[in-house]
C-alpha positions in Angstrom: 37.8 20.4 26.7 40.3 22.8 25.4 42.5 24.0 28.6 42.9 27.5 27.1 39.6 29.4 25.7 39.9 32.1 23.0 37.9 35.2 23.5 36.2 34.8 20.0 35.3 31.4 21.0 33.7 32.6 24.2 31.6 35.1 22.1 30.4 32.9 19.1 29.8 30.2 22.0 26.3 28.8 23.0 24.5 28.5 26.4 25.1 25.3 26.6 28.6 25.5 25.8 28.9 28.7 27.8 27.4 26.5 30.9 29.9 23.9 30.2 32.8 26.4 30.3 31.5 28.1 33.7 31.4 24.6 35.0 34.7 23.5 34.1 36.0 26.9 34.8 34.2 25.9 38.6 35.9 22.6 38.7 39.1 23.7 37.7 39.5 26.7 40.7 37.9 24.0 43.1 40.5 21.7 42.1 43.1 24.5 41.9 42.2 25.8 45.9 42.2 21.7 47.3 45.7 21.7 45.5 46.7 25.2 47.1 45.1 23.3 50.4 47.6 20.6 50.0 50.3 22.8 49.2 50.0 25.0 52.2 49.5 22.0 54.5 52.9 21.0 53.0 54.7 23.9 53.8 53.0 24.1 57.3 54.3 20.5 57.9 57.7 21.7 56.6 58.0 24.5 58.4 57.0 22.7 61.5 59.3 20.2 61.0 62.1 23.1 59.8 61.6 24.2 63.5 61.9 20.9 64.7 65.2 20.8 63.7 65.8 23.9 64.3 65.1 23.9 68.2 66.8 20.3 68.0 69.7 21.6 65.7 70.1 24.2 69.2 69.3 22.0 71.6 71.9 19.9 70.2 74.4 22.3 69.7 74.0 24.0 73.0 74.9 20.4 74.2 77.7 19.9 72.4 79.0 23.2 73.9 78.2 22.3 77.3 80.3 18.7 76.6 82.8 20.7 75.3 83.5 22.8 78.1 83.0 19.6 80.6 85.6 17.9 78.7 88.3 20.6 78.6 87.5 21.3 82.6 87.8 17.5 82.9 91.0 17.5 81.1 92.0 20.5 83.3 91.6 18.1 86.5 93.2 15.4 84.9 96.6 17.6 83.9 96.0 19.1 87.7 96.2 15.2 89.0 99.2 14.4 87.3 101.8 17.5 88.2 100.4 15.9 91.4 101.4 12.8 90.3 104.6 13.7 88.7 105.5 16.2 91.8 104.7 12.9 94.7 107.1 10.7 92.6 109.3 13.2 92.0 109.2 13.6 96.4 109.7 9.8 96.5 112.5 9.3 94.0 114.1 12.2 96.0 113.6 10.3 99.1 114.1 7.3 98.1 117.5 8.1 96.9 118.6 9.9 100.4 116.9 6.9 101.8 119.7 4.8 99.8 122.6 7.1 101.1 121.6 7.1 104.1 120.8 3.2 104.4 124.7 3.3 102.2 125.8 5.5 105.4 124.8 2.9 108.0 126.2 0.1 106.3 129.4 1.7 106.8 129.0 2.3 109.8 128.2 -0.8 110.9 131.3 -2.2 108.7 133.3 0.4 111.1 131.3 -0.9 114.1 132.0 -4.7 113.1 135.7 -3.7 113.1 135.3 -1.5 116.0 133.3 -4.8 118.2 136.9 -7.1 116.5 139.4 -4.7 117.9 137.5 -4.3 121.0 137.1 -8.5 121.3 141.0 -8.4 120.9 140.8 -6.1 123.5 139.1 -8.6 125.8 141.9 -11.2 125.0 144.8 -8.7 124.9 147.8 -9.9 127.1 146.8 -13.3 126.9 149.7 -15.7 126.2 148.8 -19.6 127.3 145.9 -21.8 127.0 145.0 -21.7 130.6 144.8 -18.0 130.7 142.8 -17.8 127.7 140.2 -19.9 129.2 139.6 -18.1 132.7 139.3 -14.8 130.3 136.5 -16.7 129.0 135.1 -17.7 132.0 135.7 -14.4 133.2 134.6 -12.4 130.5 130.9 -14.8 130.2 130.5 -14.1 134.0 130.4 -10.1 133.3 129.0 -10.3 129.7 126.8 -13.1 129.9 122.9 -12.2 128.4 121.2 -13.7 131.3 123.2 -11.6 133.5 121.6 -7.8 134.5 124.5 -6.2 132.2 124.8 -9.0 129.7 125.3 -8.2 126.0 124.1 -10.9 123.5 125.7 -9.3 120.8 129.0 -8.6 122.8 128.8 -12.6 123.7 128.6 -13.8 120.0 131.8 -11.7 119.5 133.6 -12.9 122.5 132.2 -16.4 121.5 133.4 -15.6 118.1 137.4 -14.4 119.2 137.7 -16.8 121.7 137.2 -19.8 118.8 139.4 -18.1 117.0 142.2 -17.2 119.7 141.5 -21.5 120.8 142.0 -22.7 117.5 145.5 -20.7 117.3 146.9 -22.0 120.7 145.8 -25.8 119.3 147.6 -25.2 116.1 150.5 -23.6 117.8 150.3 -26.5 120.2 150.4 -29.3 117.5 153.0 -27.5 115.3 
């Protein structure tokens, strides 16, 4: 049957044709109502999906903002920790340089002390001009400075021994010559 029926045709139509037209119009209106309901359902589904999408989008946006803020806070904390570490390393380097200067100073002082010790050792044997006098002076010094004595000093005893051995070799070389 034709979809568009003109007015002339309706006027000339028979009862049976009119009935068929009414039936066609009724069926067509039912079909259109069903299609409208299907479209309305589809629109409602799309709107529901859009609402879900908007809600999810808002949630993700707020989570993103939260994560951005957390990242900024973590970065600030990290920067603070780096600054603290840098300051600590700077202080350690300063302390290291200071200790190195003090160590060098102590080494110099030890050198001076060694020179003083050797001059002291020479002082102990000053005026000794024979092998007998050297041995007697050595025994007397050992009685005083031996580590087993109450006032004994192991380090000083070693220095005296070294000087005694040097002087002993000198006297032996002099005697052989």
